[in-house]
N, C-alpha and C positions, 0 to 999 in steps of 0.2 A: 237645160240645169245639170248642174253638177253638183252630185252628193258631197257633202262634206267630213262626211269620213271618207273620201277616197280622195281629197286635197294631194298634192306631190309634200313631199316634207320641207319644211321650213328648214333656215338657218338653228334655227334657236331649237329645234328638234334635233337637228342635227349632234349639237354639241350634247344634247340630255342623253343622247343613245350615244356617244362617245364615252361620255362618263360613262354611262353603267356598266358599260365596259372594261374598260379603265379599271372600275370596281372591283368589277368581278375577277375580272385576271389578278390586281392587287391582292386578293381575300385567300386566290385557286397560291399564289404564288406563297405568303401569309400560311396557310394550312397546309403547305408541304415545309416549310421547313422546322411547323413544328412535330410534325410527325418522324421529321426526321431527326428533331431534336427527342422525342420520345423516344426512339430507338436506341438513339447515341446511346443516353443514362440509361437506358433499358442494358446494351451489352456491355456495359463500365459495372453495373450492377453486378451482373450475370458475373464479370470477369475478376471483378472485386468478391464472391462470392463461394469463388471456383476456390478457391488457393487451401488447399488440404493443411490441417491441421491435424497436429498430437494436441493430447491433454495430458498433464499428471490427473493418474484414476490413482484411492486407495482400493490396495490390495492389486491390482495387476501384478502381473507378470514381470511388467517392464521398471515397475513403478517403487520405490524401495520410500520409508519414511521412520525418520528415527531422531530422540531426543540426543543432542549432544551435552557432554559435563560443561559446556561454554553458556549454556543459556541460552544457544539457541536449539532451533528444529529444522532439521535436513532434510528436502526434497529431494528425493533423484530420479532421472527418467534415462532410458538406452533407447533408443534407436538409431537403427543403420552405424553410423562409421561415430554418431558422434556419441557423448554422454554430458547430459548438465543437470547442475548437481544448485539448486535456490537453498540460502540459509537465511533463519528469517529469526531475530531478535527477539523472544518471547517478550521483553522491555523496548519494543521500539517504539510504542504510539507515546512509552512514559520520558523517551531522551528527547520524543523532537523539539520540546521548547525548548529545553539545556544547552540547543547547539543554537551556534553565531545568523544563519541559515532557518528559518522552518522549512526542511526536509522528511521524507521519510526516506531512508536505507533498506537495503536489502544486497547480499552477498553473492554474487553467482559465479561459477564452475565452468566452465565451460572444456571437454578434450575431445579432441579430433584422433581417429584413426585408421584415416583413410592415405592415400598414394598422391592426394592434390591438395589442393591448396579451399581454402575454407576461410571466407574473411565475416570479421565479428566484429556487425555493424551494434556497437554498442551507440551511437544515436538512432535506431530507429528500436528500441526496446520503448515498452510501454506498461501504463498500471492504469487499472481500472478499478477506480475505489465505487466499487457494488454499488453501497448505502446512500449515495450518494450520486442521484440520477446518472448511475454509470458511467459522469465522466472521465475522459481517458487524459491521462498525461505522458508525455515524452520524459527518455530520459534527456537528465542535465546533464550537458556539454562541463569535464572538468576545467578545463582552461575557464571556461565565463562564467564558472563560477570560482576559480580566484581571480579572474578579475572582477567582480564584484565584490570578492571580500576586500582585496585592495582598494577600491574605492570606497567602501564605510569605510575602512581602517582611515583613510586621508581626510570622508570629511568629520566623524569623529574625534580624531586630535584636533583638526580645525576648527573646533565649535567646542571643546575642552577650552584649551590653549588660548584661542581667537576673542572668545565669546563666557563662557563662565567662568573663566577663571579672573578675568579683570570685571566684568559683573558683581562676583561674590570673590573677592582675592581673602579674605577672612577664613577661606574655604580652601583654598589653593591646595595644601595639601594631603585635605582629604581628595576633591577634586582625579587630584595628578595621582593618589592608590586606586580611584577607582576607575580611573581610565588606562592605566599599569593592565590591569586586572584583566578587564576587558580586551585589550590587545592582545595581550596574552591567549586566552579566546581566540580571538581572529586565529591569528596568526598558527597554533597550533592545526584549527580545519583548514587551513591553505595546506600545512606540509603531510595531515591526513592525506588530503586529492591527493597534495602533488605524488605522493607513491602512493598509496592503497586502492586505487579510483579506478577501475576497466574502463578500459581506451578502448578504440577501435584499433583491429592490430589484423597480422594474417597469422590461422596455425596452417603446419604441414610436415610431416614426418619428421622432421629436426625439430621446431618446435611446438609441440602436439597438444599444449595449455594453454587459457592465460585464467584469470580468476582477477577478481576485484568488486570492493564497493560499487553499487549503482545506485544514481541518487533522483529522485523527484519532487518537485514543488507538490505543498498543500493548502499552496493559496489560490483557493477559485471562491468565487460566489456561492459555488452551489456544497460549496462542502464545508462542511455548517462539526459541531461538534462528532467528538467520535462517540460512538455508538457500537461499543461492543458485544462480544468480535464480532468488532468490524471484517465487511468482506472484500477480499483484491482478489483480480486476476492479471501475473504480469503474462507481459508477451516478448515470442527475440523469432523473429527470422531465421529460418536457419538451412542455408540454399534456399531452396523454392520450397518450403512449410514456413510454418508458422507455431512454435510450442509457446503450450499454455500450463499456467501456470497456477490455479486457486488454492489462496491460503488464508486464512485466518489466524488475526491478531486483537488479543492477543491467543497463539495456537490454540487450539484445542484436540489434543490424541482423541481419535478416532469420532472426529467429526471435522468435515469437511466442504467444500462448496456447493453445492446441489445443481444450481442453477446452472439453467441450458441455454446453448448459443442459439440465438433466432433458424429456424427451421429444423431445430433435431427436435 
């Protein structure tokens, strides 16, 4: 009499064993993929945090701070072949609601003293809103801003001339006067951006300086009412470095942003 525990495997038991083998192989495969992803993410994070950073620091030998007669505060930073100056209007927050588009602007001047070439990557500048969950906004494209303003002009003109005036003909003169005033604001802003905004450019020995306004949107669900003094950090790439300018609005002499970067 044979022992039931020593019986030969049946077809059904073979399928079970095959299923268990396949499942174990898939589990090891998925585990391997997971480990590879974790290693890749760790390597990416390490590379991201390894970028050298130079920060404007009050009182440091390479940093300057002064109040201008034009109502702006100037933060200067010198290093290597570069000089970077950030100018901030002390009433910048108060001026935002009066602009055709709600945006925050700063004025930057970059001077290159090297003998090679330096690419000013205005499209890679960022602004951190420190008191608003550290929201980071990228700089706005000047050409994109002008297109948006032109679209707003077309929409506004169509709304007033085709709808508002037809709906209230008795208010035609008032509506048209109001329209012209708003169109004037839009065209002035477009002209300002066209002539004064900082754009991507190349600096070298024959063209060593660039300056202009850089704008950042303030529209974000995490950016609420202003909490004065507001705290910001402007960041811009300079060759293989990241340059940081912490500043306050309204500026307050003798007080600088002390929040440290992660890992400091």
